[in-house]
C-alpha positions in Angstrom: -119.5 72.2 18.2 -122.5 71.9 20.4 -121.9 75.4 21.7 -121.7 76.7 18.1 -125.0 75.1 17.2 -126.6 76.6 20.3 -125.3 80.0 19.3 -126.5 79.6 15.7 -129.9 78.5 16.9 -130.1 81.6 19.2 -129.1 83.8 16.4 -131.8 82.4 14.1 -134.4 82.9 16.8 -133.2 86.5 17.4 -133.3 87.2 13.7 -136.8 85.8 13.4 -138.0 87.8 16.4 -136.5 90.9 14.9 -138.2 90.3 11.6 -141.5 89.8 13.4 -141.1 93.1 15.1 -140.3 94.9 11.9 -143.1 93.2 9.8 -145.9 95.7 9.3 -149.0 94.8 11.4 -152.4 94.6 9.7 -154.5 97.7 9.9 -157.7 98.9 8.5 -161.4 98.8 9.3 -164.8 98.9 7.6 -166.5 102.3 6.9 -167.2 104.5 9.8 -170.9 105.3 10.5 -170.5 108.6 8.6 -169.2 106.9 5.4 -171.6 104.0 5.8 -174.5 106.5 5.7 -173.0 108.3 2.8 -172.7 105.0 0.9 -176.4 104.3 1.5 -177.2 107.8 0.3 -175.3 107.3 -2.9 -176.9 103.9 -3.4 -180.4 105.3 -2.9 -179.6 108.1 -5.4 -178.8 105.5 -8.0 -175.3 106.6 -8.6 -172.6 104.2 -9.9 -169.8 106.3 -11.2 -167.1 108.5 -9.6 -168.9 111.3 -7.9 -167.8 114.4 -6.0 -169.9 114.9 -2.9 -170.3 118.1 -0.8 -171.7 117.7 2.7 -174.1 120.7 2.9 -174.3 120.8 6.7 -170.5 120.7 7.1 -170.1 123.4 4.4 -172.6 125.6 6.2 -170.9 124.9 9.6 -167.5 125.8 8.1 -168.7 129.1 6.7 -170.4 130.0 10.0 -167.2 129.2 11.8 -165.1 131.3 9.5 -167.5 134.2 9.8 -167.4 133.8 13.6 -163.6 133.7 13.6 -163.4 136.9 11.6 -165.8 138.4 14.1 -167.1 141.3 12.0 -163.6 142.9 12.1 -163.4 143.1 8.3 -165.4 141.9 5.3 -164.9 138.5 3.7 -164.1 138.0 0.0 -164.9 134.5 -1.3 -162.3 132.9 -3.6 -164.2 131.6 -6.6 -161.5 129.3 -8.0 -161.6 127.2 -4.9 -165.4 126.8 -5.1 -166.0 126.6 -8.8 -169.8 126.2 -9.0 -172.4 129.0 -9.3 -174.7 127.2 -7.0 -171.9 126.5 -4.5 -170.8 130.1 -4.6 -174.4 131.3 -4.1 -174.7 129.1 -1.1 -171.5 130.3 0.4 -172.1 134.0 -0.3 -175.6 133.8 1.2 -174.3 132.1 4.3 -171.4 134.5 4.7 -173.6 137.6 3.8 -171.0 138.9 1.3 -171.1 140.0 -2.3 -167.3 140.0 -2.7 -165.6 137.5 -5.0 -162.0 137.0 -5.9 -161.7 135.7 -9.5 -158.6 134.2 -11.2 -159.7 133.3 -14.7 -161.3 135.3 -17.6 -164.0 132.6 -18.3 -165.1 132.5 -14.7 -165.2 136.3 -14.6 -167.4 136.4 -17.7 -169.7 133.7 -16.2 -169.9 135.3 -12.8 -170.4 139.0 -13.9 -173.6 140.4 -12.6 -174.8 143.5 -10.8 -174.9 142.0 -7.3 -171.2 141.1 -7.1 -168.0 142.9 -6.3 -164.9 141.5 -8.0 -161.2 141.6 -7.3 -158.9 139.8 -9.7 -156.6 137.5 -7.9 -153.8 137.7 -10.4 -152.8 140.2 -13.0 -154.5 139.5 -16.4 -152.8 140.2 -19.7 -154.3 143.4 -21.1 -155.6 141.4 -24.1 -157.7 139.3 -21.7 -159.2 142.4 -20.1 -160.0 143.8 -23.6 -161.7 140.5 -24.5 -163.7 140.7 -21.3 -165.2 144.1 -22.3 -165.9 142.8 -25.8 -167.8 139.7 -24.6 -169.5 140.8 -21.3 -173.1 141.9 -21.7 -173.2 144.4 -18.9 -169.9 145.1 -17.3 -169.9 146.0 -13.6 -169.3 149.6 -12.5 -165.6 150.4 -12.0 -166.0 150.3 -8.2 -167.3 146.7 -8.5 -164.4 145.4 -10.7 -160.8 145.7 -9.6 -158.2 144.7 -12.2 -155.0 143.6 -10.4 -151.9 145.5 -11.6 -148.4 144.3 -10.6 -146.0 146.6 -12.5 -145.6 150.0 -14.2 -145.6 148.3 -17.6 -149.0 146.6 -17.0 -150.4 149.8 -15.6 -149.5 151.7 -18.7 -151.2 148.9 -20.8 -154.4 149.3 -18.8 -154.2 153.0 -19.1 -154.1 152.7 -22.9 -157.0 150.2 -22.8 -159.1 152.6 -20.8 -158.6 155.3 -23.4 -159.5 152.8 -26.2 -162.6 151.8 -24.4 -163.4 155.4 -23.4 -164.4 154.1 -20.0 -163.0 154.2 -16.4 -161.3 151.0 -15.1 -160.9 150.1 -11.5 -157.4 148.9 -10.5 -155.8 147.5 -7.4 -152.1 147.1 -7.0 -150.5 143.7 -6.1 -147.7 144.1 -3.5 -145.1 141.6 -2.5 -145.3 141.0 1.2 -142.8 138.2 1.3 -144.1 135.5 -1.1 -141.8 136.7 -3.9 -144.2 135.7 -6.6 -144.2 139.1 -8.3 -145.9 142.4 -7.5 -144.6 145.7 -6.3 -141.4 145.1 -4.3 -140.0 148.6 -3.7 -141.2 152.1 -2.7 -139.6 153.3 -5.9 -141.7 151.1 -8.1 -144.8 152.1 -6.1 -143.9 155.8 -6.6 -143.6 155.2 -10.3 -147.0 153.6 -10.5 -148.6 156.3 -8.4 -147.2 158.9 -10.8 -148.7 157.0 -13.8 -152.0 156.6 -12.0 -152.3 160.3 -11.3 -151.6 161.0 -15.0 -154.6 158.9 -16.2 -158.0 160.1 -15.1 -159.7 156.9 -16.5 -157.9 154.7 -14.0 -159.6 154.6 -10.7 -157.4 153.2 -7.9 -159.3 150.8 -5.6 -156.8 149.3 -3.2 -153.9 146.8 -2.6 -153.7 143.0 -2.5 -150.9 141.2 -0.7 -150.9 137.4 -0.6 -149.0 135.7 2.2 -149.4 131.9 1.7 -145.7 131.4 2.5 -146.1 132.2 6.2 -147.6 128.8 7.1 -145.6 126.8 4.6 -142.1 127.7 5.6 -140.3 125.6 8.3 -140.8 127.3 11.7 -137.2 127.5 12.6 -135.9 130.1 15.0 -139.1 132.0 14.8 -139.1 132.2 11.0 -142.9 132.1 10.7 -143.4 134.9 13.2 -140.7 136.9 11.4 -142.4 136.3 8.0 -145.7 137.5 9.5 -144.3 140.6 11.0 -142.5 141.4 7.7 -145.8 140.9 5.8 -147.7 143.2 8.1 -145.1 145.9 8.2 -144.6 145.8 4.4 -148.3 146.1 3.9 -148.5 149.0 6.3 -145.6 150.8 4.5 -147.2 150.6 1.1 -150.6 151.6 2.4 -149.0 154.6 4.1 -147.2 155.5 0.8 -150.4 155.4 -1.2 -152.4 157.3 1.3 -149.8 160.1 1.4 -149.7 160.3 -2.4 -153.4 160.1 -3.1 -154.9 161.7 0.0 -158.7 161.5 0.2 -158.6 159.2 -2.9 -157.2 156.4 -0.7 -159.8 156.7 2.1 -162.2 154.0 0.8 -159.4 151.7 -0.4 -159.6 147.9 -0.1 -156.6 146.4 1.5 -157.0 142.7 0.8 -154.9 140.1 2.6 -154.6 136.5 3.6 -156.2 133.4 2.2 -157.4 130.1 3.7 -154.1 129.2 5.4 -153.6 132.5 7.1 -156.8 134.4 7.6 -156.8 133.5 11.3 -153.6 135.5 11.7 -155.4 138.8 11.1 -157.2 140.4 14.0 -158.1 143.8 12.5 -155.3 145.6 14.2 -153.4 146.4 11.0 -154.2 148.3 7.9 -155.6 145.2 6.2 -159.3 145.6 5.9 -160.5 142.6 3.9 -159.8 138.8 4.1 -160.0 136.2 1.3 -161.1 132.6 2.0 -162.2 129.8 -0.3 -160.6 126.4 0.1 -161.1 126.3 3.9 -164.8 126.2 3.4 -164.7 122.7 2.1 -161.3 121.9 3.6 -159.2 119.6 1.4 -156.4 117.7 3.3 -153.8 120.3 2.3 -155.6 122.6 4.8 -155.2 120.3 7.8 -153.3 122.9 9.9 -153.6 124.1 13.5 -155.1 127.4 12.3 -157.9 125.5 10.6 -158.6 122.7 13.1 -162.0 124.1 13.9 -163.2 123.3 10.4 -164.4 119.9 9.0 -163.7 118.2 5.7 -166.8 118.8 3.6 -165.9 117.4 0.2 -165.2 113.8 -0.8 -164.8 111.7 -3.9 -166.9 108.6 -4.0 -166.1 105.7 -6.4 -167.3 102.1 -6.6 -165.1 99.0 -6.4 -165.1 97.3 -9.8 -163.0 94.2 -9.0 -162.0 92.6 -5.8 -159.7 89.6 -6.6 -158.9 87.0 -3.9 -155.4 88.4 -3.4 -153.0 91.0 -4.6 -151.0 89.8 -7.6 -148.4 91.4 -9.7 -148.5 90.9 -13.5 -147.3 87.8 -15.3 -143.5 87.6 -15.1 -143.1 89.3 -11.8 -145.7 87.4 -9.7 -143.0 86.3 -7.3 -142.6 90.0 -6.2 -146.3 90.1 -5.3 -146.0 86.8 -3.4 -143.1 88.2 -1.4 -144.9 91.4 -0.7 -148.1 89.6 0.5 -145.9 87.4 2.8 -144.2 90.4 4.3 -146.8 93.1 4.4 -150.3 92.1 5.6 -151.6 95.4 4.4 -151.0 94.3 0.8 -152.9 91.0 1.0 -155.9 92.2 -1.0 -156.3 94.3 -4.1 -159.3 96.5 -5.1 -159.7 98.0 -8.6 -161.8 101.1 -8.5 -163.7 103.1 -11.1 -161.2 105.8 -12.2 -158.4 107.0 -9.9 -155.1 108.9 -9.9 -156.8 112.0 -8.5 -155.3 114.7 -6.5 -156.8 113.0 -3.5 -156.1 110.2 -0.9 -158.3 107.3 0.2 -159.9 108.0 3.5 -162.6 105.3 4.0 -162.6 102.5 4.6 -159.4 103.0 6.6 -156.2 101.3 5.7 -156.4 101.4 1.9 -153.5 102.8 -0.1 -152.4 103.0 -3.8 -150.1 100.2 -4.8 -146.6 101.5 -5.2 -145.6 98.4 -7.1 -148.5 98.0 -9.5 -148.5 101.6 -10.5 -151.3 104.2 -10.9 -154.1 104.3 -13.4 -156.8 106.9 -14.2 -159.0 104.2 -15.5 -158.9 101.4 -12.9 -156.6 102.3 -10.0 -155.5 99.5 -7.7 -155.7 100.0 -4.0 -154.3 97.5 -1.6 -155.4 96.6 1.9 -155.4 94.0 4.7 -158.9 92.8 4.1 -160.1 94.2 7.4 -162.0 96.8 5.2 -164.6 94.1 4.3 -164.9 95.6 0.8 -166.8 93.8 -2.1 -167.5 94.6 -5.7 -169.9 97.6 -6.0 -169.1 98.9 -2.5 -168.0 102.6 -2.3 -164.5 103.9 -1.6 -164.1 107.5 -0.5 -161.2 109.8 -1.2 -160.5 113.1 0.4 -159.2 115.7 -2.1 -156.1 117.5 -1.2 -157.6 120.8 -2.5 -160.9 121.9 -4.0 -159.4 124.0 -6.8 -159.7 122.1 -10.2 -160.7 118.9 -8.4 -164.3 120.0 -8.1 -164.5 120.3 -11.9 -163.5 116.7 -12.8 -166.6 114.7 -12.0 -169.6 116.4 -13.6 -172.4 117.5 -11.4 -171.6 117.7 -7.7 -173.8 115.6 -5.4 -175.0 117.5 -2.4 -175.5 115.5 0.8 -178.2 117.2 2.8 -179.4 115.6 6.1 -178.3 112.2 5.0 -179.7 112.2 1.5 -178.4 113.3 -1.9 -180.9 116.2 -2.3 -179.7 118.0 -5.4 -176.8 118.4 -7.8 -174.7 121.5 -8.4 -173.2 122.0 -11.8 -169.5 122.9 -11.7 -168.1 125.7 -13.8 -166.2 124.6 -16.9 -162.5 123.8 -16.2 -160.6 126.6 -17.8 -157.3 128.4 -17.3 
C-alpha cells in the first residue's frame, strides 16, 4: 500500500511538471522606441480616433530600394489600387520618376485621368464601363496613354464597336494567361483570332501585353514547383510576344510587355521579353508581403487606435465567467483585456508586443477586445498599433491618412473614395 501511494505521488508530481511545461509562458513588452515615438507624435497632433499612418521616410526608402533593385533595366508602373490616395501616388511617382499607372476601377481612372499620366487597366472592364468613362471624362488621354485591357475575342469585338460609336481610336492591350489561370488569352489559337479582329479594325490601336504571375510565390515550393512555374510564365510570355510580333511586324516594336507585381518583381532581370514591371503594395509593405524577395523593404503603414477600456482582468460575459477564470489560470497571456476604439480590420496587432484578439470573446468592429499578459503596460488612452496585411482597400477605411515625417505628423493625405 505504501508503494502504491509513493507511485501515485510520483505520478501526480510528473503530471504537474508536465502541465507546467505545457502551460504558455507570459510574453509581451511595452512599445519599442519606434512606436513610443509614434505614440507621442499622434498625441501631439491631437488625434484620438483610429488613424492610418504612413511613415514618409520608410515609404521613400522603399521606393528608392525598388528602383535600385530594378536597376534601370525596365520602366516601373505604379499600381494605383494599392496606394489609393492622389497625394500618395504623386509622392511615389515623383520618387520613382515614372508617369505610368495601373488602374483597376472606373472611378479611380476618372479621378486620376490627366495629361501627365500613362494608364494601363489592370483588369478587363465591361464595355459599358469604358463607354461611361468617355461620357464623363473631361479630357480623355491620347490612345497611346490609355490601354484598355482585353481578355477575349468577344470583348475585343465589343471595344471595336465602341470605337466606331465614339469615332475615336482606342488603345488596347491583351491579357495573357501565364499560369495564374484567372482568365486571359490561353492559347495561340485565341491569340490568332484576336489578332485577326485587331487588323480588321483601324480604330483599335494595339499597345502591348499584360501577364500577371502572383501564383509563383504563393504555390508550395515542392519539387521545384515555383521554379517550374516561373519558367512556364517566362516561356509563355515569350511565345505570345513572338506570335504578336510576327503578325503585326513594325506595329509591335513599341509594345509594352507588362509583367510581375509586388511579390514577383525581383524575379525579372530584363533578360526576357518583358519590358515593364508593376509594383504597388510593396512600397508600404503590409504583412502579406513579408517574403524573402521583399526582405529589403520596411513596413511603412500602420493603424493606430486608442485603448478605451482596460479592466483589471479578462472576463467572459455573465453565465460563462468560469471559462474566463479557467483561461486566465492556464494562459498568462490572457490575464488582461483591452477594449480598443474600433477593430476587426484586415490587420494584426504589432505593438505593444504580445497582444492578440480574444478567440473566446469574439470580434467587434466597434470595441474589439485584445488580450495580453500585462507586460505591455497599457492604460486607457494609450495607443495600440496594428499592421495591415495589405494596403489595398485598408487605406480607405480611416479618413485622412496621417503622414509621419521625421518624427512628427506633418500633413494628412486624403484617400480616394472606396469604390469597386
